[in-house]
Structure formats: structure tokens, C-alpha cells
C-alpha angles and dihedrals in degrees: 000000000000118000122228114254142063125302133191123203124176118207128208089260090065094250115136113212110208108191129177129199127194111147145245095027104356094251114194096244117176093261090054092049090049090048092052091051088052098046094044089050089052092047092051091050096049116093092206091063116089100166140000136229118198119202145152124243127227096047096296135092098203140304090215142258118352103261092197082084090058087055090051090053089051095048096047101029087228113127091179090084086074108103116241099231104128091087103019100047107021099036108024102030102031112020096036094039114136090225122059118257123204122191114220105204130192134152098012144341108192134164111333088006093063091040091057090046089051089054089060120088095244139008125217115185139187117233117272096027115146117230125187152120107236096166095120090066085068095048095255135095128238104287106188097067097286095130088061106035102043093060090048092053104038103020129261102275096053092040091056091047093050094048101040094043093039085217118150124225129211123250090248089063090040089060092052092049096047098249091111120046099201139004116218135166115273093247090054096044100101096039093053091043091054092050091046092053091048090050090054090049091050093046094245091119128035121270101224124192099192095201089064096052121108103163095100099042099078126206120330092247092049091049093048091048092053092046093051092051089051090049092055092047093048091051088057099042101032106025094155095045110090092176089075091060092042091052092050091046090052092049089053094050090056092050090051101038101028131258096290091051089050091052090051090051092047091053089048099053096035093080089052095053094041089057094046124115088238091059091044091055096043094047090047088051090051096051092041090058091049091051093060089078091070114077119171114241091010111060096024102055100076097259119150120212117250119235112259108204103159131031131184119214118199114208125031099212126114095300098036095048089047092050090048091050091052091052099048092046085063094047097257112140114239134202108199113200127196136171097245143008095259094055092042094054090048091051092049090048089051092053091049091049090051092053094045089047089062089055089054090051093048094245095114132033121237094238090063098054098085094043089050094048092046087069089067127082127177121217138176098204141031098265092110093049096080094093105029119126095205139017120204114194113208105169129128120300095268118136096204092047093049092047091051092049093049092050091052097044091050087063098038099050134068119267094254095052118123112232107211132176127202092209113145098199117009121105108253093219086062093048094053096036095115097049133083093215103082093143090063097049117101138155118250100185112183125185124232126293086033097196091053110033111085102214126095112184107204111202120201130192125206087265101044108117120239089233092059091049091049092048092051091045089054093048087049091056093045091055090048097255128136106234116213115186115217140170128259117265137118106302091003111228106316106039091038093052091048103040088096088057097075092030091054090049090052093046089054092049091051089048086060105265117143112258096219092048088056090054093048092048094051092044089052088052088062109264113128093243140357124265095260097049086046090055090050090050096043096045130248094251094062091045093049096046095049092038093056092050094050094040090054091045094050102026093147090069106024129112114209118203125190089209099103093047090049089053092051090049088053091056096257124137104163118239091350091076099014096252129093129103083326135040113241117203125172112259097015138082119262112272127207110258111223090194089071091067097084089053089052089050089053090051089052091049092051095047092040094192101130107118107252089352090288129116116257121247115235139160123233090254090053089051089055093045096045089054100039104035091066087051088054088048091055091044086058090057091048089053092045091053093048094242091145130042094232138355091251088063089062089049090055093046092050093051099042099033104034100024094242105173110274092210087067090056098235136306096291097039089052090047090055091053090053091044131245091242094059093045091050094049094048092049092048090051093048091045091061091048102039109018143249097331087082098040107133117241122243090247093053092045092051094047093048093046093050095039095238121147113252090234095054113115112261138197114255112272111262091221098042130066117221114249093212 
């Protein structure tokens, strides 16, 4: 078994192999960086070393700098814990080394890993290696010279694209771009790299210091024009992400002042961005997503996941066809069942359209389409269910229908088969009431469109076995979802937490606030669209069905608006028929529909809640707070009842399931940055003005009074039983 650390071995040819190992991804932790400094110094001192090859062990070069250090900066507020290696290691030790250094890359070289490789005098890579600088996804910029070396190696347009999109390229493309000097088979990688290093030492190959290159930068005016175009695009696509502008500014400094000046600027601004609220939020979101893999009494009790080879999906509508698509794309066989031939054909065509749509978007190659679709079979009865490992029911939200289906599949499926439902609101105990297999029943709540949205909410009852939960978590990861395990209650974790979101928006409209202003305020906050455009896109039927279940379950704090019913009576059904709050026309963005305003006025007349019959006056910030503070309030109840394992799970679910802005870290992380006391005081004030919808929860009041963050771990409530 290999030990963590950095090793140096010198061959008879005079080439020193410096190799580092820090599983699972060879992160550049501080001890590794210190070890590299030490081994490079030794190699330079030794007279028997003519040249050096740098490589990572375990089939990977490096996935980059250890971001646990970022988290430490955020927790302590002390940016001095960041190692100063941009100049000392990459420039002074590697790039300015008196002996040539070649990077031997396989597996991946991302972030700081690629930056270190770019500091070397040549890069040899194995086929299929991933190369990229994804730092902007964590709210920072490349910090080991990447903003300067990448443009000099691949040209400014491609470098900007790689950095701003945080999208890796493969080594094959890297070779075409000039980032990689040679592509060789993995088993030949070290041999070729050694020879290349010797050839540089013997002046048979060029000794290239990439920071000094200017041949791919172009003229100053061309470069500035490209950067300005990129700035404008970034302002549109990432308006709340300051790191994009900082990255472009730093690239420009290097073009004007030279590569070394650019590295100094990069070093100077890096500590600012790593300490920013954006970085804090994005790093928290990253670690929160990782934490979902650990579920007490499931992943820590020695269980091993069973292999799920074949899954039956019942219902070929929007959700069922999306779930089937996600499964077959990951080579899991699917039996899709419908009630008649017409619905079945429609469902099968939907799956095919989903798959072919991925080809159009460049996410699937044409040659894989038939193989993928061959994993799918349509049926009208249960004859193919005799050997399935899992059933996922995805029919309409009808309790009698779901109970009937579960009673039938219990008889039709083998004894080990997992019985899952995609319900978004109905209590699982009610769904499985007429079966004797309560331990096999679990919620598999996908979010629409199911083959695209990354969240899988796994709902357990008191009787669901740990094995079933582990199996479903494993399937979720196989189909590229992030599984979050939650407890059983109306709306589960996500829909329950966010039911006040649309209700709060409707409350504001009925208090006289402009519907389109509400959408603009929420979009400016960072969500992809406002609540009313979202209703148009999702469809009113879905909103009404889920809304009624949740309003009944939490009637003491619900606000019911007649607005959606009035829209339906007016012949509006959102995007489905092109008319809602917005006008939807093919090929153009949704436009506010002024003809909806009389319908809104009718809703206001019916609810009659405007103080003195006049619209309330609110700022955009107050609009955001009056919609999202009640969401935080419900999240507090979800925490208090033990519906989620940890607060960060709710952050992950809010980001991946409800598109809460990741740069704000998640609903509870954001709430803690605002402050529980401020949220409590605002809700208390609004509850006196506008009623119980805003009444603060016991949990929020307690945390605000005691000055404890909402996300801090808590003891189980003495009056509430955990739902996990």
C-alpha cells in the first residue's frame, strides 16, 4: 500500500522522478506542497540529476489545491493560512529551475494541478485525461499562475472559455491547442516523459517557460476587445459572480504588464476573492453536497449496496419518462408500464425525444443512441416485473390509485424488490397502507425534468430498511443524482420547506405589489426566474395539486389565493397554452402580459387584504425577505422535527431542487449570514400586520434569542419525534 507524501527516485539515465500521492484525487494539500518544495530542492542540488519528471501516483496527476484550506479561511477569517506557493513553488522552484521539468499527466489535472503542470517546461499526457481550471465554481480565481499561463499556451479566447465556464477539456483537445506537448499511452507515459526531459536538457527539444510566451496573446487592442466582450457576457450570465470579472481583470493585467506582473496581481487579488461571501457560499455548497453521502445508521453500519440491474417505471408521463431516461442513460434496463397502448407509445416517444435531445445538445454521441434506447421496453401489464430489482411509481397524485398500484406490485415483484414512489407530497405510510412490505417502501422523489435536475430526495418511513435506503442512494449516484435522505411528512423536506415561497409571492400580490416586480426582485437575488414565471413554466395543475395538500397539512400558517383558479377560468395555463402571467411565443423570451392585470385586480378584490384598500409600499429587498424569510421559518420547523439529517442537507436540497442560488450557500447558510435575530424580528413584525403566515417558529425564536446559528447542530426536540 502506497503512503501519502512525495517521493524522489533517480534512474540510471539521470532523470529524477518526483511523484506525489494524496488519495483519493491527489489534492495539493499543504504537506504535499511542502514535500514538492523539498524534493525539487534535493533534485536541483544532486549532481546525478540531469532532468526531472513530475507526476502523480494512483492514476491521477492532481485534482487541484486542497479546498479544505478555503473552508478554514472562511471559518477563521484568516487568509494568512493560505500557502504562498504561486511565486515560490511554481515560478521560482519549477519554472525558473536550472534543470528541465516535464509533467507526466494522466487521469486528471484540474485547478492547481494543471497550474503546476503549466509551470513545467513540457507536458506529456495519457489519452482521456481531464484538464481544466474550475476555480470560479468555488468563488475564487486560479491562484497558481493559471490566469497567465493558460492564455499563453492555448490562446486568449480558449483560455477565457475554459476558465469562465469551468469546463474541462480532454487531453486530446489539449494536444491540438498546445497545452499538451505529446499524447502517449499510459504505460509509456513515464518512459516518454523521461526521454523528453533529457532531450530538453541536451537541447534537442525547446526549453519553454510558458509565462514568458507572447506568441498566442495577439495584439493589445485585440486582447482588450476579447476581454471586454467576455466581461459583457459574464455580466449577463453570471451577474452575481464577481470572481468572473476579477479573473478577466487579472488576465488583462498580465497582458499589459507581462506574465510575471500578472502573477503578482493574481496573488494579490486571490486572498480577496477567497474571503468573499460568494466563495463562502460556493465552498459551503460544495462541502454540503459531499456530506449527503453520509447517513447515520445507513452508511455506517457495514451494509453493502445490492446491484440494481433492472427497474420498472409505472407511468410514462413527464416524470416517468424522465426517470426512465435517467436510468437507461446509465445502462440500467427499464420496463416502462402504462395503462393503454396510446399512453405507452407517448411515453416511449418522450424517452426517445429526451435521449435524442441530448445528442442535439452535444451531451451524447449519435452512436450511443440505439444502445441506450435498447435498454427500454414498454409493457401494459406486470408480466415483466417478475425479475425487477426496483419499481418506481410515477403516476398522478391520487391516493387510491397509488394504493392500488402498490398492492399489485407487491404481488408481481420478487421479494427483494424495492418499492419506490415518486410522489412529491403524499405521506408514504398512506401510499403503502394496503401492503405487508412496509420495509421495502421508500420515496424516490425526482425533480422535473427528471433526467436533467440533479436532486433525488429519498424519503424514508419508520419502517423503511437501511438496506433499501442504501440501495436507492447507490442507484441515485449511478444515474448522476445527488441523493438527500429525508423523513416522511407532507411535502417531505424540499416541497414542505418551499411551500411558503409561492404563498408568500401570492400574499404580496394580493397586498398590491406588482407581479412582475416580484419576479424581477427574486431574479436579481439570484434565482433563475421569479415565482410567477416559474408557475407559468411548471403548469398550474401541478401548483394547485401540491398547494392544496400542503395548505391542508399546514392550514394554521397557509395563505390561500384565488389567483391561479381565476387564471384557469380565463383560459390561461401558462407555458402549456402560451398564456399566463407572461406571453410565451416560440423563439422569444417570455414577455409580461398586461392583460393579466384585471385578473390580478379581481383576486385582490376577493381576498380584500390590502390595508385600507391601498397597496403596501415595499422595497425590492423587502419583497425578497417577505418571500424567503417564511421559507427559512419552515426550514426551521423541518430541522426541529428531524426531517433532515443535518442543516447542510437542506442547503443542498434548496440549491439542487429549488434552484436557490449556490453562491448564497443554500437557504439556511444564507439565513445565518442575514442573522436569525433579524429574520425573527421581521417575521414577528409582519405577523402582527398580515397574520399567521409570518408567525415565527419556536425553533427560530429560540435560536434568535440565544444567538445561535440556525445551522448549528441541535438536540432533538423534547416534544417532537425525529422523522429519520
